[in-house]
Steps between C-alpha positions, in 0.01 A plus 500: 500500500836424347670250735835653409404857600730570794287791622191284535701217655647746752151629579381142560791430732448826689132436555565142613762623747262763634226242542737274697604798714137588570423143606799487734413836655137400551605178669753679719253765608230241571727266700485526878812631667728236654453473876855612584473802273164605639640489855797716404283783372461637149726347240759734356533313171132517395390753243196702610182400315451857375842487335419168332174646371681810371756287315222279364317804363819623332558158342139486379543843343827396333338183362211707368742730316686197363176348373406830338837519325476142381150551364162343555596163349797456731297604806247225428776238478704613803 
């Protein structure tokens, strides 16, 4: 991999950002609801789990297409 290839560097940054997003979402979904929020009823600012899973699937698909475009060598390094 050429360290100066902006396409590969962008792919690395995108995948790292998606990994951070996935970790944050997992932690948020796994965390118990605050007591005050649970007493007030369902939160209006939470994204439904099905929506998160749908977005995750779309991002996985997009990353797969990106890896395919970059080639097998880039996919192994990303």
